[in-house]
C-alpha positions, -999 to +999 in steps of 0.1 A: -002+004+001+012+034-007+012+060+016-010+093+013+010+121+004+032+135+033+011+166+053+028+191+075+005+194+111+012+223+127+003+232+166-009+263+159-038+245+141-050+225+173-089+223+175-105+205+205-123+175+195-158+176+178-174+150+196-163+132+235-165+098+241-183+087+274-178+052+269-162+023+248-173-013+245-148-037+222-151-074+213-124-091+199-127-124+177-093-134+174-081-151+144-044-149+129-060-136+092-092-128+100-096-111+132-129-091+141-136-060+163-169-052+173-172-018+190-193+003+207-188+037+214-206+060+234-202+098+218-215+134+227-213+168+209-183+186+230-199+219+235-165+236+234-154+226+197-156+253+171-174+226+149-191+193+148-172+174+121-178+141+132-146+117+116-132+086+131-094+074+120-086+043+107-066+027+084-059-008+067-094-018+079-124-040+065-153-024+073-183-052+076-209-028+090-218+004+111-247+018+130-256+047+147-284+044+173-290+009+161-295+024+124-276+008+098-250+041+082-229+040+054-203+065+059-183+082+034-142+063+034-114+079+029-073+066+029-076+079+068-108+072+080-142+077+075-171+104+080-212+103+081-241+124+093-247+120+129-272+135+154-269+171+170-271+151+205-259+119+224-255+087+201-238+049+201-220+042+172-215+006+164-191-010+141-178-044+128-144-047+113-120-071+106-081-070+106-053-091+100-031-095+125-007-118+109-003-100+082+011-067+101+047-064+101+049-025+113+039-036+147+014-008+153-015-017+160-028-055+167-001-079+153+014-116+161+048-120+173+066-155+176+021-171+182+014-142+207-012-116+203+001-082+210-005-041+208+013-013+201-009+015+200+012+050+206+015+068+190-014+062+163-016+024+161-053+022+175-069+033+144-055+004+125-079-018+148-108+000+149-124+029+136-121+059+167-113+096+171-076+084+178-062+115+191-047+119+231-071+144+244-102+122+234-104+102+264-130+074+274-134+044+303-130+010+283-145-024+282-128-051+263-142-088+254-113-111+245-127-143+226-100-169+217-085-205+225-055-190+238-051-196+272-041-162+284-062-132+279-052-097+288-065-062+284-064-030+303-076-025+339-089-053+363-103-085+348-140-088+356-153-117+337-135-147+323-150-186+312-141-209+286-129-188+255-135-155+265-119-128+291-135-096+300-117-063+310-127-031+324-105-001+331-121+024+355-100+053+343-104+073+312-076+067+286-070+080+252-065+049+227-033+057+226-032+035+258-051+006+250-035-027+251-041-064+242-021-097+246-035-131+239-012-164+241+006-193+258+023-173+284+037-180+321+035-158+348+060-142+374+038-136+398+039-113+429+014-088+453+028-053+467+006-034+493+003+003+490+007+028+513-027+032+515-037-005+526-044-021+489-035-051+478-021-051+445-015-083+422+017-080+400+024-106+369+054-105+344+042-127+318+063-143+292+070-175+270+075-207+278+116-210+289+117-174+297+103-176+333+136-182+352+146-141+336+119-124+359+129-124+391+148-092+387+126-075+369+097-076+397+117-065+421+125-032+400+087-029+396+085-031+434+110-007+443+093+015+417+063+013+429+079+022+466+098+048+453+068+068+439+054+061+474+076+079+491+092+108+466+058+114+448+030+103+467+019+088+441+002+052+446-011+025+422-045+027+416-059-007+401-063-040+415-036-059+392-006-046+372+011-069+346+040-066+322+041-089+291+075-093+271+074-093+236+100-105+210+091-080+183+088-045+196+098-011+181+104+006+211+120-008+244+086-004+265+048+007+263+030+022+295-006+009+286-028+016+316-019-017+339-007-035+307+029-020+302+042-042+271+075-046+269+102-053+244+123-088+259+155-073+258+142-044+283+126-067+309+144-106+309+176-107+329+197-133+343+233-129+354+241-161+325+229-138+298+225-102+307+251-077+318+254-051+345+244-029+319+212-048+304+204-049+345+212-012+348+187-007+320+159-027+327+156-013+363+154+022+350+128+010+320+105-007+343+104+021+366+100+046+336+069+024+326+056+023+360+057+063+366+038+069+337+010+056+352+005+093+367+026+111+347+014+101+309-013+079+321-038+099+346-026+131+333-020+128+292-005+152+267-037+173+252-017+164+216+014+150+205+031+180+200+028+182+237+051+149+240+077+161+261+051+166+291+050+134+296+079+119+285+104+142+294+090+141+331+090+105+335+127+104+320+139+128+347+116+107+374+135+074+361+170+090+361+158+106+402+152+068+409+180+051+398+203+076+415+184+066+446+191+026+438+226+032+428+256+064+426+239+094+416+272+110+402+277+081+384+244+084+371+245+117+363+278+117+342+262+082+322+238+107+318+255+136+304+274+110+278+246+097+265+230+139+263+259+146+243+265+113+218+226+112+211+209+148+216+238+178+209+241+159+177+207+157+167+206+197+178+236+205+158+223+188+125+194+187+102+170+166+126+172+196+153+138+206+167+124+222+198+118+200+227+080+212+217+079+209+181+057+232+159+048+213+133+055+172+120+048+153+090+048+118+112+050+122+147+064+086+150+100+105+141+098+128+172+099+099+190+138+116+198+165+125+221+155+164+219+118+152+234+129+129+260+163+131+270+161+171+267+129+169+278+140+156+313+171+179+314+147+210+315+129+192+342+159+189+361+169+229+353+135+238+365+141+221+398+174+233+405+156+272+396+130+269+420+144+244+445+133+212+460+106+222+480+088+246+458+091+215+433+070+192+455+051+219+458+042+224+421+044+186+417+014+178+442-004+209+422-001+194+389-015+162+401-045+178+419-051+201+394-046+179+362-056+144+371-078+130+345-066+159+323-048+158+286-026+187+297-004+212+276+034+224+285+015+257+292-004+239+319+029+225+334+044+259+338+013+275+345+018+248+382+049+261+386+040+298+384+012+293+405+033+274+435+063+293+434+052+332+421+080+327+397+072+347+358+084+314+335+079+332+304+116+332+295+121+299+307+095+285+280+120+293+254+142+262+259+103+242+251+102+265+217+138+268+204+159+244+188+197+239+195+223+237+220+233+271+239+270+278+235+278+298+270+311+314+266+331+327+300+358+348+308+368+360+346+389+382+361+404+389+397+413+422+415+414+434+453+401+402+465+371+405+437+365+376+408+339+382+381+329+359+358+314+368+329+289+348+304+276+352+272+250+326+259+244+320+221+229+297+198+235+290+164+208+287+137+188+252+131+166+244+104+138+272+103+149+291+137+173+316+125+170+339+154+174+328+190+165+349+220+185+344+255+172+315+279+174+313+312+204+292+322+214+281+356+249+277+363+257+260+395+293+275+406+318+264+429+352+284+435+384+266+451+415+286+466+448+275+445+456+246+476+427+230+463+402+237+492+368+251+484+361+288+491+328+291+476+306+262+478+281+255+451+262+286+443+236+284+413+239+315+388+208+327+371+214+340+340+189+354+317+206+381+288+230+375+261+257+388+284+256+387+323+287+389+351+286+376+386+308+388+408+323+371+446+343+397+472+366+387+499+390+360+484+422+360+492+438+346+459+427+343+421+403+310+426+397+282+402+363+279+388+342+250+388+313+261+363+284+243+353+287+218+380+267+187+378+260+198+348+232+223+356+220+231+321+224+215+290+249+240+269+282+237+258+308+251+276+333+276+261+359+288+281+401+294+277+415+268+303+451+254+303+454+220+307+473+223+344+438+241+355+422+209+341+445+188+358+440+202+391+403+202+389+405+164+383+423+166+411+407+186+438+371+195+429+343+183+452+316+179+423+316+147+407+306+160+377+334+183+368+358+162+386+352+137+358+346+162+333+382+179+338+397+145+328+372+141+297+387+176+287+424+170+292+415+140+269+396+157+244+422+181+241+448+158+237+433+139+214+423+170+189+464+181+193+464+143+176+444+147+150+451+179+142+492+186+147+500+149+153+512+157+185+520+130+204+498+115+238+494+144+263+521+133+292+499+151+315+468+133+308+481+102+313+497+114+348+464+127+361+444+097+353+468+075+367+466+092+398+429+087+393+431+049+395+454+052+423+429+067+443+409+040+462+390+065+480+368+072+447+343+051+437+354+021+410+326+027+391+335+064+388+373+056+380+356+032+349+341+062+338+372+081+342+390+057+319+366+061+290+377+089+261+353+110+242+333+094+217+345+096+179+315+113+168+320+136+197+354+150+183+345+150+150+317+172+162+345+192+177+367+193+148+339+211+128+336+237+156+372+247+151+362+246+116+383+217+102+367+187+081+370+158+103+388+125+093+371+097+106+396+073+107+423+100+117+400+100+145+400+063+152+436+061+148+441+089+170+418+068+197+436+037+191+473+055+199+464+071+229+447+035+242+478+023+232+497+047+254+474+044+281+484+007+285+518+015+288+516+042+311+496+022+337+512-015+324+525-017+362+492-006+378+467-021+357+471-056+369+466-041+404+435-029+397+422-059+376+430-078+404+416-056+433+383-049+416+376-088+409+344-099+426+345-136+440+315-136+456+278-149+440+268-123+411+245-096+424+237-069+397+238-041+425+258-009+423+286-017+443+299-054+423+288-039+392+312-006+394+341-033+402+333-052+377+333-025+352+370-012+365+383-046+362+370-044+329+382-012+318+417-022+330+414-055+313+408-037+282+443-022+282+460-050+295+450-068+265+468-041+239+504-050+261+498-091+271+482-103+230+448-110+251+461-141+269+443-125+303+408-116+282+411-153+271+417-162+304+385-143+320+364-156+291+371-191+299+363-186+336+334-166+329+304-172+349+281-143+341+275-124+308+288-093+319+327-111+324+322-133+295+309-102+269+342-078+280+367-109+274+351-114+242+353-075+230+388-073+241+399-103+220+377-092+191+393-055+192+427-072+195+419-098+163+424-131+186+383-133+187+376-158+158+379-187+183+359-176+212+332-158+185+323-192+176+326-209+207+301-177+219+275-184+193+276-227+200+270-219+235+241-189+233+232-197+200+190-204+216+190-175+233+174-147+212+185-117+233+224-130+240+224-134+199+217-101+202+249-095+217+268-115+193+257-099+160+266-066+177+299-073+194+314-082+162+313-051+144+312-025+169+349-035+180+361-047+143+392-030+124+372-004+102+385-014+070+363-049+081+332-030+096+311-032+060+322-066+051+313-082+084+282-065+088+274-083+053+283-113+062+263-114+093+232-102+073+237-136+056+241-156+084+207-177+091+202-158+125+197-131+108+161-109+106+150-077+092+114-084+107+132-084+140+141-045+155+164-063+177+182-080+159+183-054+130+196-028+154+221-052+165+234-057+130+230-025+110+225-002+144+260-012+151+274-002+123+261+031+121+275+034+152+309+024+139+323+061+129+355+051+113+338+020+100+304+035+087+322+064+073+347+042+057+362+062+023+348+034+003+318+044+010+304+009+015+287+016+051+267+036+037+258+013+004+253-016+026+225+004+053+210+016+023+203-017+012+186-026+036+165+007+045+150+001+016+139-033+022+126-028+056+108+001+047+079-018+031+079-042+062+085-018+094+086+020+082+091+030+120+126+009+124+135+018+090+127+056+094+149+061+129+179+040+114+184+070+087+193+092+113+229+075+106+228+097+078+221+129+098+257+144+100+263+143+062+273+179+063+305+173+083+321+153+063+345+157+031+333+163-005+337+127-015+318+111+018+286+141+011+284+131-026+286+095-013+260+098+012+240+122-007+234+096-035+220+070-013+201+097+001+177+102-032+184+067-039+162+060-009+138+093-021+134+077-053+121+043-043+084+036-054+056+040-022+089+048+000+066+053+036+055+083+046+079+085+081+110+076+061+102+102+037+099+131+060+130+115+077+154+116+049+136+148+032+147+163+063+184+152+063+186+156+026+177+190+022+187+208+054 
């Protein structure tokens, strides 16, 4: 089917729905090819609507009959839905439609995954199930009957009836259609219970395919921790009698917060020490928390329209980050979040896909599930909390829940709550939601007669559709250290509101060393002339963990840039400072492991662009490899001690203490492998009793060119575990020589276990190629051609995954003319494809025409 011509939708054109829905009754008669969906919907005119046009969304549906108040009607059909004449009064709409779940490879709406029926309705999947006003500001109570001979039949809300071949569910809380869910299949549950603070007993279940039931315990504990944390920190209790989670193999996203029935990508809920790494466990804990927290920030209070997506996602990402910080190490979590923000969102802000946290237009809403909406949206919540303080933040959130429970809200509603709770004017802060791009914050300083002055300038480069930027409110957390390393001014938040602004500190005995943007208090790029000596000083003495790490990262970045631009040798000052950090056993092992990491190659490429250079991906890769070799040689006496000291001999636990120790030991192993030819890595691989240790050793062997035997042994051991084999696909590409990346990826796409129909497997293979900068951007252009080949194959099957993978090309303008020409040829090749989906057309057009 050829998609309808792309049409731009604008925030300014929002109008309230013409009709509201009081109740929805759905009956599903499940069949792989011929599922029948019978709907009975109670409509009434919306008194606040400007017009009374009755339109129901519907795509890829076969309508058998339609009735209004029992009388047959013949609607006018379009590619996107239907219209008909309706009474100017409350009425009952009934329809009987047919759909084919087995043919639904897009994984949007109702589809079949390995014999199990599943749904995904966010953002606009419900219109592929039945005719309905599929928009988030139409909320209703749902009652669902599922008829099937499958043993497990689940939907939203509470179970109200079941019998031979059927089950009925009722959700008493009004919700938009995007939160609807249905699951049916041969499933086994991992049960538990939770008692809320008010004494309500809640049944908990994680439903999985037979054979996965031993991988549910960690997820269940994470769920119970999330429920208690939300009560303790935000005062939010769970509001149904049952909470179900289902693991699904074929799923476009990580998970979905459907009311009372969360559907998860299997990779985001199934875990065991043998098959999951420490990073997997932490990610699973965070995603389970995220989807549970949506019960209030997304479900009970949803978004009025999809332009307000950041309202529910930014707030919920911030809440799950708080949760992880409380469960694990807050400084380490903050550093990890900033690494991810800079790696994904800053790149987005600096390219053709830049858009405001709240976009003002879109063609395909699926393309706006972005790092800007999620991660930058969360940063805005954190800035608000910093500006108003913890107590006022808590007061504002209580008011938000009281005022908007049951509402479909907007960013204006959200900011008004803070204004009413604190008395602040947030009209300037709103620019963070409206303006795209990452502000550059430049700093200069002066010291005279005991007074120290910091002078700031803010500037945001032009982004697509936004040439002019107004000054934003920027909270700048600053501390001052004296020349001995003592803190003379503790963390103080400076509130910058002008394009240029100065702040004075008096009564100082000597010129201090500033620690600026502590805890990364705003998502900006800090620009300040600073010496390597000052950075080494901050790495040694700063009391703020983030800026301590940031100083080391800046030392590494500057050294690498000098190596790339000038052919300089690895910076001895950086190597000495890093060695001092590693020797400090008083520091968190997880922090030290992060300190050993180097700036990403994409980060270095953007730095070179900012300096006016054209980055060479191979030169960047070679500089990183050279520095890693120098680190190994410089610390060759220390690394074996670190490796031995942080071996974990006790039974495996995925907690922060053990995970931090393993992270530091494995960081040391990666450098040791460069000196011993992989002997220690092979020994660790051979004795590993958990996936963290086994996978880290395998990565070292692949990186050292010694991995062929271990790669085959790993496959032979884990070939029946689909999630572990995803790791096997990804690792071979991620750690290979750039000259071999495209060839290895091509060979893996020919492997019997590769399938493009499973998003996890596709991302593990082609996503790994796109994530290998020197390999993907190889001068031959082979990486570009291979990815395009598969995007063209995937688009008719799964447009969402295709469109998101197209972002691999978004940085094309930063490279040399030859690479630009090769990328443009591939983009044009995609756009020339007959019947290209709306999702992919929009994404590639935005990249191509920037």
